C-alpha positions, 0 to 999 in steps of 0.5 A, spaced: 278 606 608 278 612 613 281 611 619 275 612 624 271 607 620 273 601 624 266 598 623 267 593 617 272 590 622 266 587 627 264 582 621 269 578 625 266 571 625 268 569 632 265 576 635 259 575 630 257 568 632 257 570 640 252 576 638 248 571 635 245 569 642 243 575 643 236 572 639 236 566 644 236 569 651 232 575 654 238 578 656 245 579 654 250 582 658 256 584 654 262 586 659 269 588 657 273 594 660 273 601 657 276 601 649 274 594 647 269 596 642 263 593 645 258 599 643 261 599 636 261 591 635 253 591 638 251 597 633 254 593 627 251 587 629 244 590 630 245 594 623 245 587 619 240 584 623 232 585 621 230 588 628 227 593 631 233 597 635 231 601 642 238 604 644 240 608 650 246 610 652 247 612 659 251 618 660 251 620 668 250 616 674 243 619 676 238 613 676 232 618 675 235 621 669 236 614 666 229 612 668 226 618 665 229 617 658 228 609 659 221 611 659 221 616 653 225 611 649 219 605 650 215 610 647 217 610 640 213 603 641 208 604 646 207 611 648 201 609 653 206 604 657 211 609 656 207 615 660 205 610 666 212 608 667 214 615 667 209 616 673 212 609 676 218 613 677 225 608 678 222 602 681 226 602 688 222 596 691 219 590 689 212 593 689 214 598 684 218 593 680 213 588 678 208 594 676 213 596 671 214 589 669 207 588 668 206 594 664 212 592 659 209 585 659 203 588 656 206 591 650 205 587 643 212 587 640 210 585 633 217 584 631 224 582 634 226 588 638 233 589 641 233 594 648 240 596 648 243 599 654 249 602 653 255 604 658 250 601 664 256 601 669 255 608 670 248 607 674 251 603 679 244 601 681 241 595 685 234 598 683 236 598 675 239 591 676 233 588 680 229 591 674 232 588 668 233 581 672 226 581 673 224 584 665 228 578 663 225 573 667 218 575 664 220 573 658 216 578 654 215 575 647 220 578 642 223 583 646 231 581 648 235 585 653 242 587 651 246 590 657 253 593 655 257 595 661 265 595 663 263 591 670 259 585 671 252 586 671 248 585 678 249 579 683 245 574 679 248 574 673 251 567 674 244 564 676 240 567 671 245 564 666 244 557 669 236 558 669 237 559 661 235 567 662 242 570 660 248 570 656 254 573 658 259 576 652 266 578 656 272 581 655 275 575 651 270 575 645 273 582 644 281 581 645 284 581 638 289 575 636 295 576 633 292 575 626 286 579 627 291 585 630 294 584 623 288 585 619 286 591 622 292 594 621 291 592 613 284 595 614 286 601 616 291 602 610 297 601 613 302 595 613 307 593 619 312 588 619 312 582 623 316 585 629 311 591 629 305 587 629 308 582 634 309 588 639 303 591 637 299 585 640 303 584 645 303 591 648 296 592 647 293 585 649 288 585 643 285 592 646 282 595 640 282 602 642 290 601 644 291 598 637 287 604 634 291 610 637 297 607 635 295 606 628 293 614 629 300 615 631 303 611 625 299 615 620 302 622 623 309 619 625 310 614 619 313 609 624 311 605 630 314 607 637 315 601 640 316 604 648 311 602 652 306 608 654 300 609 658 293 610 654 292 617 656 299 619 654 297 616 647 291 620 647 295 626 648 300 625 642 296 622 637 289 625 639 289 631 643 296 635 641 295 635 633 289 639 635 289 646 633 288 651 639 281 653 637 279 645 638 283 644 644 279 650 647 272 648 644 274 641 647 275 644 654 269 648 654 264 641 652 267 636 656 264 637 662 257 634 659 257 626 658 253 628 651 251 634 648 246 637 642 248 642 638 245 648 641 249 646 648 255 646 644 253 653 641 252 655 648 258 653 651 263 656 645 259 662 643 263 663 637 258 661 632 263 656 629 261 649 634 258 646 628 264 647 623 268 644 629 264 638 631 263 636 624 271 636 623 272 632 630 267 626 628 270 625 621 278 626 624 277 620 629 272 615 632 273 619 639 267 624 638 260 620 635 254 623 633 247 619 634 242 621 629 236 618 634 238 623 639 241 628 635 246 628 641 254 628 640 258 623 645 265 624 647 268 616 647 270 615 655 277 615 654 277 622 651 272 624 656 277 622 662 283 625 659 280 632 657 277 632 664 284 632 667 286 638 663 279 641 666 281 640 673 288 643 672 285 650 669 284 655 674 278 656 678 275 662 675 275 658 668 272 652 671 266 656 675 265 660 669 263 653 665 259 651 670 255 656 671 254 656 663 252 649 664 247 650 669 244 656 665 243 651 659 239 646 663 235 652 667 233 654 660 231 647 658 227 646 665 232 641 667 232 643 674 236 638 677 242 638 673 242 646 673 242 646 681 248 641 681 252 646 676 250 652 680 253 649 686 259 647 683 260 654 680 259 657 687 253 661 684 248 660 690 244 666 688 242 662 682 242 656 685 236 658 690 233 662 685 232 655 681 229 652 687 224 658 688 222 656 680 222 649 681 218 648 687 219 643 692 217 636 688 224 637 684 228 639 689 226 633 693 229 629 687 236 631 689 240 626 693 238 629 701 246 630 702 246 634 696 240 638 699 243 639 706 250 641 702 246 647 698 243 650 704 249 649 709 254 652 704 250 658 702 251 664 704 247 668 710 246 674 705 244 670 699 239 665 703 236 672 706 235 674 699 231 668 697 227 666 703 221 662 699 227 657 697 228 656 705 221 655 706 222 649 700 227 646 703 225 647 710 219 642 707 224 637 705 228 637 711 221 635 715 219 630 710 226 627 710 226 626 718 231 631 719 228 634 725 234 637 728 236 640 722 229 642 720 228 646 727 235 650 727 233 652 719 226 654 721 230 659 726 234 662 721 229 662 716 224 667 721 230 671 722 231 672 714 224 674 713 224 679 719 230 682 717 231 682 710 232 689 707 230 687 700 223 686 702 217 690 702 212 690 707 207 686 702 212 681 700 214 680 707 207 678 709 206 673 704 213 670 706 210 670 713 204 666 711 208 661 707 212 660 714 205 659 717 203 654 712 210 650 713 209 651 721 202 648 720 205 642 716 210 641 720 206 641 726 204 634 725 200 631 728 198 636 733 191 638 730 190 644 735 197 647 733 195 645 725 189 648 725 192 655 728 197 655 724 193 655 718 189 660 720 194 665 721 196 663 714 190 664 711 189 671 714 196 673 712 196 670 704 189 671 703 190 666 697 193 659 696 200 657 698 205 657 692 210 651 695 205 646 697 205 640 693 198 638 692 200 631 688 203 628 695 198 624 699 194 628 704 195 622 709 203 621 708 202 615 705 197 612 711 191 608 710 188 611 716 187 618 718 185 617 725 192 613 725 196 619 724 192 624 728 190 621 735 196 623 739 193 624 746 189 618 750 182 621 752 182 626 747 179 623 741 172 625 741 176 632 741 181 631 736 175 629 731 172 636 733 179 640 732 180 636 725 174 639 722 177 646 723 182 644 718 178 647 712 182 653 712 188 648 710 183 646 704 183 653 702 191 654 702 192 648 698 186 648 693 182 642 696 188 638 698 186 633 704 178 635 702 174 629 706 179 628 711 175 631 717 170 626 716 174 620 715 177 621 722 170 621 724 168 615 721 174 611 723 172 614 731 165 611 730 168 604 727 174 603 733 168 604 738 164 599 735 158 604 732 159 601 725 152 604 722 155 611 724 162 609 721 159 606 714 154 613 713 160 617 715 165 614 711 160 615 705 160 622 706 168 622 706 168 618 700 164 624 697 168 629 698 175 626 697 172 624 690 169 630 688 176 634 690 180 628 687 183 626 693 185 619 691 189 618 698 183 619 702 179 615 697 183 609 699 182 611 706 174 611 705 175 604 701 179 601 707 174 603 712 168 600 708 172 594 707 173 593 714 166 594 715 165 588 710 169 584 714 166 585 720 159 583 716 163 577 713 162 579 706 169 577 703 166 577 696 166 585 697 173 585 701 176 582 695 173 586 689 174 592 693 182 591 694 182 589 686 178 594 683 181 599 687 189 597 685 186 597 677 183 604 678 190 606 681 193 603 675 188 606 670 190 613 673 197 612 673 197 613 681 203 608 682 205 612 688 199 610 692 200 602 690 203 602 697 198 605 701 193 600 698 198 594 700 198 596 707 190 596 707 191 589 703 196 587 709 192 589 715 186 585 712 190 579 711 193 579 718 186 580 721 185 573 718 191 570 720 193 569 712 200 571 713 202 568 707 197 573 703 200 579 706 204 583 701 212 580 702 215 587 703 211 588 709 211 581 712 219 582 712 219 589 714 222 592 708 219 599 708 221 603 702 225 609 702 219 613 698 214 612 703 213 618 708 216 617 715 210 618 719 207 612 715 212 607 718 209 605 724 203 603 720 207 598 716 210 595 723 203 594 725 202 589 720 209 586 720 208 585 727 202 581 726 205 577 721 210 575 726 205 573 731 201 569 726 207 565 723 210 564 730 216 568 730 215 570 737 222 571 740 223 576 734 216 580 735 218 580 743 225 583 740 223 588 736 216 591 740 220 596 744 223 599 738 216 599 734 213 602 740 218 608 740 217 609 733 210 609 734 211 614 740 215 619 736 209 624 734 206 620 737 201 615 734 197 612 739 193 607 735 200 604 732 202 604 740 195 600 742 196 595 736 204 594 738 202 593 745 197 587 743 202 583 739 207 584 744 203 581 750 200 576 745 208 574 743 210 574 750 204 570 753 206 565 748 213 564 750 210 563 757 212 570 760 205 571 763 206 576 768 210 581 763 204 580 758 199 582 762 203 588 764 204 589 756 197 588 755 195 593 760 199 598 757 195 598 750 188 598 755 191 604 758 191 608 752 185 605 748 180 605 754 179 612 756 177 613 748 173 607 748 177 604 742 175 597 742 176 594 735 184 593 736 182 588 741 177 585 737 181 584 732 186 580 735 181 577 741 184 570 739 190 572 741 189 575 747 182 573 750 185 569 756 190 575 758 183 580 757 179 575 762 185 575 767 185 583 767 178 583 768 178 578 774 183 582 777 178 588 777 182 591 771 178 595 765 172 591 767 166 594 763 171 596 757 173 588 756 166 586 757 164 590 751 170 587 747 168 580 749 161 582 747 163 585 740 168 579 739 164 572 738 160 574 732 165 577 728 170 571 730 165 566 727 165 570 721 172 570 720 173 563 722 169 562 716 173 566 711 179 563 714 177 556 713 175 558 706 181 561 704 185 555 708 181 550 704 184 548 697 178 543 697 174 548 695 174 552 688 180 548 686 184 551 680 183 547 673 188 544 670 189 550 665 188 555 671 194 551 675 199 552 668 197 559 668 199 560 676 205 556 675 208 561 669 205 567 673 210 564 679 215 563 674 215 571 672 212 570 665 208 576 663 201 575 660 204 575 653 209 570 654 204 565 658 199 566 652 205 564 647 207 558 652 200 555 652 198 557 645 192 561 648 190 569 647 193 574 651 186 576 653 184 569 655 190 569 660 187 575 663 180 572 664 183 566 666 187 570 672 181 574 674 178 567 676 184 565 679 184 571 683 178 569 686 179 562 687 186 563 690 183 569 695 188 574 692 187 581 688 194 582 684 200 578 680 205 579 686 200 576 692 198 570 687 206 568 686 206 568 693 200 564 695 203 559 689 209 558 692 205 557 699 201 552 696 206 549 692 204 551 685 211 552 682 
């Protein structure tokens, strides 16, 4: 038997018996240190099983790269699901995680399927830990997840095991006994004395890679060196040193890749015989393998670790040459993030900035913020002057990352580069000045006058569309309200509505991005001053323009306003159906980046109805996702504050209100300030601080009254009615408060009826079967798994869920799970 053909050895009964458990649990975690043969054992076991195997090896710590590969892997079985998973991106919060689980739960795995994630330890990601934990809990029929890792998987493995979701196969299952060490040696074609076997087992402690290396050494020298040596020394003696100088140079050239294709190896070697060398290496030892499915070569981690130590000792010029070549490979393959990393390591800032200009802003945003900042802080000024468009793209990224101080300093430098660069002709300089005006316009948020001025100037200079605007990003910056975003000066709201109507110059620059935004702000203005008829008319106009230019974020804003108008009328069925239909439409269009916006709409609606248990959990707990644009954070805080008020957490609300008001005042977002002061006043009043409550509520009135913004007070009058009466009696804002108290009673009556319906479990009760389905949804099971458990069709489960959603007053599975727990259905 060839020395590297160790697969036969993994017919060991003890190991096979433990691996049989893969088919008994949704999740199996195989964990042992490097070199214990985990991967080989799992591969051999699955090859001998009648099963579909989806195998993904993790090669780097990039979670984004992992998710891209994971999505493609599932495409072998379910292409539509794979595409949607790619659109979701890394499920970094509970909202996106549940969407991803629901997608995979909708896949029919016709035969038992093993989904293997090898070398999982390289990710070190709480996001992926949480995803695979939930995927296991979904118990999707015929899907068995296998995590192969050097380290412990996640923090909840023990809990998953206790609940019957997880099997752990750890190091002890892979350690060779003395008799197994002897058997392995025999299978490798060598015979050792009893003393030699005893030494080998004692020194290696059953570590199969170490045994393998000793056997390689024995074949070369005819004896077993009984001096204790580290694994790295063994690698050097029995794997690296026997290689020819040419093979050593080849290994040093390719070791910077975690895995590589033949084309990559040829690119890095450039001597025409890479395939010959790789064939020889894969035949001669087990430390280089070729995966036929992915067409990738992979160096064993033990060998990679050794080779990179050698690489680090090479002179800097040689290392930079190799890094630059790797960067060029990834650039040619369109893998821009990898290319940027390698060019940075090579100190080739010219190619780094050129890559950013090719890739545009969306790709740069995927790099960690610290990396983006390093790229430009360490880049020589002369090179930054040659690539000003890259500087503009970087400036926009600083803004959306809320790095305002860096942003201001960078913009000053950037304007100097554009003005003084000797390599620019007059036309190019004008174009860049135009792009700079676009950047200034975007980053003048939320000063509408300044924004409009910059966009007009940009259009005059560019006479065409901008080249760096990300038109796929939501124009509303993740907010469900335009008025929330752009109302910044008390007493100037009507003027702001007129100024935003001048933004069509931006729409021309951005190919229609943001169309309908001006009508949306006007419609919200009408709503907030209590002119519901005009609000509804203009909301339809905003919806028409947004839909015609496929501005989904603005479609959500218009839908949200229509929902609020329906709520004023007491039309609960319209509210619930609109929320459900909008969510389904977003999923159908794979617009998962907008789910958080819809969650804010839903949270706001249920906060008006005092239904804290139905507010999405991430909002009610104040867990703002990192992916949510900073300008929308204050809107989330508004709903969070109301949830605290509804649930009687007055001390916490009073404690954090000042910070929330300060955040709302950052740009400022006056509407968020108004709501925050209202909620703070209500909490202070509940805590018997009447005078402080009156002072705080008057802060809200000071902001809102000059523009006749009534609705925040109307929506929350149940909590502040007595305070308003006291202020009115004292002669403060008498006409304004009279208008609030006139609008409030008919709306309050309708909302009380809806609240009673939502709170009354004696209304449309769930049937026995509906209760069973709800319990299984709350347990995390997919529709498929529920159908299998209850012996009904998956379509039957889906239809039943539609009825359950309506009865429970929710619009999605996550909300149903929360409502079920609150109502004792679990």
